[in-house]
C-alpha positions in Angstrom: -54.8 -10.7 -5.8 -53.3 -13.2 -8.5 -51.4 -10.4 -10.5 -49.6 -9.4 -7.2 -48.4 -12.9 -6.7 -47.3 -12.9 -10.3 -45.3 -9.6 -10.0 -43.8 -10.8 -6.6 -42.6 -14.1 -8.6 -41.3 -12.3 -11.3 -39.2 -9.8 -9.0 -37.8 -12.6 -6.8 -36.9 -14.6 -10.1 -34.9 -11.7 -11.3 -33.3 -10.9 -8.1 -32.4 -14.7 -7.9 -30.5 -14.8 -11.3 -28.8 -11.6 -10.5 -27.4 -13.3 -7.3 -26.5 -16.5 -9.3 -24.2 -14.8 -11.6 -22.3 -12.9 -8.6 -22.3 -16.5 -6.8 -20.9 -18.0 -10.6 -18.1 -15.2 -10.0 -17.3 -16.1 -6.6 -17.1 -19.7 -7.4 -14.8 -19.0 -10.1 -12.5 -16.9 -8.1 -12.5 -19.4 -5.2 -11.3 -22.3 -7.9 -8.9 -20.2 -9.2 -7.4 -19.1 -6.0 -7.3 -22.9 -4.8 -5.9 -24.3 -8.1 -3.0 -21.6 -7.7 -2.5 -23.5 -4.2 -2.3 -26.8 -6.1 0.1 -25.6 -8.6 2.2 -24.4 -5.8 2.3 -27.5 -4.2 3.3 -29.2 -7.3 5.9 -26.9 -8.0 7.2 -27.0 -4.6 7.3 -30.8 -3.7 6.9 -32.3 -7.3 10.6 -31.9 -8.7 12.4 -33.2 -5.6 9.8 -36.2 -5.6 10.6 -36.7 -9.4 14.4 -36.7 -8.7 14.0 -39.1 -6.0 12.0 -41.4 -8.0 14.7 -41.2 -10.7 17.4 -42.5 -8.5 17.9 -46.0 -9.4 21.3 -46.8 -8.1 22.4 -47.7 -4.5 23.0 -44.8 -2.1 25.5 -44.3 0.6 25.6 -41.9 3.6 26.5 -38.3 2.6 30.0 -37.6 3.5 30.4 -33.7 2.5 26.9 -32.8 3.9 25.5 -32.7 7.5 22.1 -31.6 8.8 21.8 -28.6 10.2 17.9 -28.4 11.0 14.9 -30.6 10.5 11.4 -29.4 11.3 8.0 -31.0 10.4 5.2 -28.4 10.4 1.3 -29.0 10.0 1.6 -32.6 10.0 2.5 -32.9 6.5 5.5 -30.7 5.4 8.8 -31.6 6.7 11.9 -29.3 5.6 15.4 -30.2 6.1 18.5 -28.1 5.8 21.9 -29.5 5.3 25.2 -27.5 5.0 28.5 -28.8 3.6 31.1 -29.7 6.1 33.7 -26.8 7.0 36.5 -26.7 4.5 33.9 -26.9 1.7 32.3 -23.9 -0.3 29.7 -23.5 2.2 26.8 -24.8 0.3 23.5 -25.0 1.8 20.5 -26.9 0.4 17.1 -27.4 1.5 14.8 -30.7 1.1 11.2 -30.4 1.5 9.1 -33.2 1.9 5.4 -33.5 1.8 4.8 -36.7 3.9 2.2 -37.2 6.6 3.3 -37.4 10.0 2.0 -40.9 10.8 4.8 -42.1 8.6 7.6 -40.1 10.2 7.1 -40.8 13.9 10.0 -39.9 16.3 13.1 -41.2 14.3 16.4 -40.2 13.2 17.0 -39.1 9.6 20.2 -39.5 7.7 21.4 -37.6 4.6 22.4 -40.0 1.6 24.2 -39.3 -1.7 24.2 -40.9 -4.8 27.4 -43.2 -5.6 28.1 -41.8 -9.2 27.1 -38.2 -8.5 27.8 -37.2 -4.7 25.9 -33.7 -5.5 22.7 -35.5 -5.5 21.6 -35.6 -1.9 18.4 -37.2 -0.4 17.3 -38.5 2.8 16.4 -41.9 3.9 13.0 -41.3 4.8 12.3 -39.8 1.3 13.7 -42.8 -0.4 11.8 -45.4 2.0 8.4 -43.4 1.7 8.3 -42.5 -2.1 4.9 -44.2 -2.8 3.4 -42.3 0.3 5.1 -39.2 -0.7 3.5 -39.2 -4.1 -0.1 -40.3 -2.6 0.1 -37.4 -0.2 1.0 -34.8 -3.1 -1.8 -36.4 -5.5 -4.4 -36.0 -2.4 -3.1 -32.5 -1.9 -3.2 -31.3 -5.1 -6.8 -33.1 -5.7 -8.0 -31.4 -2.4 -7.0 -28.0 -3.5 -7.5 -28.1 -7.3 -11.0 -30.1 -7.1 -12.5 -30.7 -3.8 -12.6 -27.2 -2.3 -13.9 -25.6 -5.3 -16.4 -28.3 -6.0 -17.7 -28.1 -2.3 -18.0 -24.3 -2.7 -19.9 -24.6 -5.7 -22.1 -27.2 -4.2 -22.6 -25.0 -1.1 -23.5 -21.8 -3.3 -25.8 -23.9 -5.8 -27.8 -25.3 -2.7 -27.9 -21.9 -0.9 -29.5 -20.3 -4.1 -32.0 -23.1 -4.0 -33.1 -22.3 -0.7 -32.7 -18.2 -0.7 -30.2 -18.2 2.2 -26.4 -17.0 2.2 -23.4 -18.8 2.2 -21.4 -16.6 4.4 
């Protein structure tokens, strides 16, 4: 009777170790997937944020561009499309801001241009909330790159101890 228990324990241990390597692969795949999400956020919203931090001189209302469309979706991402006034080359640009909706509220926005270089276009809401934009971006990158993979790892590790499935 003791030998049967020992064989059963060995069989269960071998099965658990095979599942743990498969679970490790799942954690690695999820971590890579969400890290790409963090890299996408940094690549999309980071350059505009760094450029806006680099503006040191005064800004004036934009004279060559006007707002075509301004939308905020998912309570975090705002996209503003601006186009050059008629008579210009018809250049259109898109400004994307990662900023929580609580900092936006219902308000009007204005396009601003740099005095020394009128090709540098930004918005008053982007300049007024630089710190909040940076904090939101850092939080989102941390959420995608570290928190979600760590959470999945902990769930898989806990389920392997209990012998249950994560899904």
